N, C-alpha and C positions, 0 to 999 in steps of 0.2 A: 662467583669467586667465593674462595674459602681464607680463611685467617691468613694461613700462608702465602696465598698469592697475595690479597692485600699489603701483607706487610712487606714484601718484596719488590711489588710496586708502588708504595710510597718510596721505598727507600731507594729503589733506582731512577726513579723519574725525575725530570726537572721541575722545575715549582712553573706555574703555570705563568704566563707572561701579561696576561689582562686579569688579575685577579680583582682590580678596580670600576670591573664592569659595572656591576649593580651595588656601588657604592661610591663615596665620595670622590670624584675624578682628581687625578694627580696636580691637573693643572690648579684645582680648587686647597687641596691639602694642602699644600706648599704656601699656599697664605694664610693657615689658622693653626693656632698655638694649640697643642692638645697635650692630653691627659695620658700617661702610658694604663692601660689596661691590658688582662688577658684571660680567657679562654681556655677550657679544655674541652676537647671535642671526646667523650668515650666512647669507643668500639667494643659494642660485647657481642660475644656468640650465643646465640640461642639456638638449639635445634638445630646444628651446622650451618648455621643462617645468621649473616652479620647486620648488627642494628647499630642505632646511634642512638642513645639518650641523652633526651632535651628536658629543658622546663619550662614551668610559666612563672613570667614574675606576677607577683601580686598585685591587683589593680591600684593600690596606694602607693606603691613607690614614685618617687619623683621623677627617674629615668623609666625611660620604656615600660609604663604601666601595662599586665596582661601580656605582654607579649611572649611569643613561645622563642627560647634563647636555650644557648648552652651554661654551665656552671662560670660563673668567674666576675673579676671585680677588677678596682685600681688597685695599682700596686701600694702595699701597705708597707710600714718600718718593720724592716726584720726579713723582708723580701729580699733575697741577693740577688737573684735571677727573676723573669717574666714566667719562667715552667714555676718555679716558687709561688707565685702567686696565682696562676690557675692551680695547682694541688693545693692549696690550702684553699684557697674560696671552692674545690671543688668538696674541700674535707667540712668547710664550714655549712655549705649547705645540703651535703646530702650524707655525708658522714663517713664518706669512704676515706681512708688513710694511705697514704703515698705510696706503701709497699704492693698494694691490691692492685696497680694503674704500672703500664709499661709505655715509659713514653717514645713513642717511634718519630717524634721532630714536631717540625715547625710548619706551620702555612705562613703564606705573605701577609703582612702587615694591612689590615682593614682599617678605612674611618669612616668616621660617623658625622652627621650635623650636628650632634649632640657634645661633638670637640673630644671624644672618646680616641686614641689610638688602638689598636687592639690586636696586641698578637695572639693567634690560634693556635694552641697547643695541642698534637693527637695523643692519644692514648688507648691501649687496649686496658678495658677490664676485666677481671676475672670475673665476676658476675657478679648478680642485681640483688644477692642477699644481704641483710642485713645495714640497706640502705636507713640512714637517719634523717629523714628531711625537718629544716627550720622553717618552719611557716612560718616566718618574718621575711624569708626570703624567695621562699617557694610555694607556691600557689597549688603547683600540681606536676607531676613530671610522668614520662612515659616514652615508650620504646620506639622506633620506625624503624623497618627493612631498609638497609640502605639501599636497595634495588629498588624499593616504592620511592623513596626520594628520587633516583634518579630518572623514572620512567618519565618519558614527556609528555605523557599526559596529563600529568599532576602539576606540570611545571609552567608557567606564563610569565613574559615581564609585559609592563605598561610603560610609556613615556611619560615624568612629569618634570614641574620645572622647579629647582631649589635654584635660589639665588640668583637668577635670571640665568642659569644653565640648565638645559635638557640632558636628564638623567633617565638611566633604565632598573627599573625597581622590579625585582626580580620576588614572585611569587608562586608556594608551595606547597600544594594541598596532601594533606598526609594525615590518616587518623581523624577524617573529618576536623582537622586545626588547618588554620592558614600561618604558615611561617613565611615571614617577609622580612624586608631591610637586611641589617649587616647577617643576621643569622643565616637567610637563604644565599646572601653574595659568598658565607665560607664555607655554606653547604659546595655549594656550585666549583667553589676553587678545590674542595678536598675532591669532588667527582672527578675532575681535570687531571688531578694530580693524580688519582689512580686507575684513568682511560674507562672511567664510566660515562654514561648519556648525558650530554649537557644541550640547551638547547640554544 
């Protein structure tokens, strides 16, 4: 799939109906008070291949230490929209100014057990040049081909109990790293949206 096909599929396809399959189920989410947040899913074309830019959180952070994630965070004063939040966080964490991102739209909201309500914003990044990493928020950053994230051999799910409810947790192996939790759930939803393989 090239960038033009990706954009077309993203713009024309309906939103996935089971976006909460690998995160907090709707019946639980409706009983919890959440804090609004947003993440930016940067898609970048490298050598005619679409890749996803991901970051790893430092181990000392309070929420989700050490986990693989997308640039993002809580809504801050001055953010007019959730898109503003995602773009601001991308700039703070990786030094990418908003002009370098072409926003395509958003995916369904995801809920976490740490009481965040996350709106995933999908955007195309012009290139990986001139990134300025904030080491206080980002321990590492890397890209993974979208096709690798989507390959069934790199995905598996397990069932666990949270708050006496059995849920599925998706795990994705990529670049010798484990992506799981809400980040894996968002990737799965994106794959559904653009018609890639999903488990």
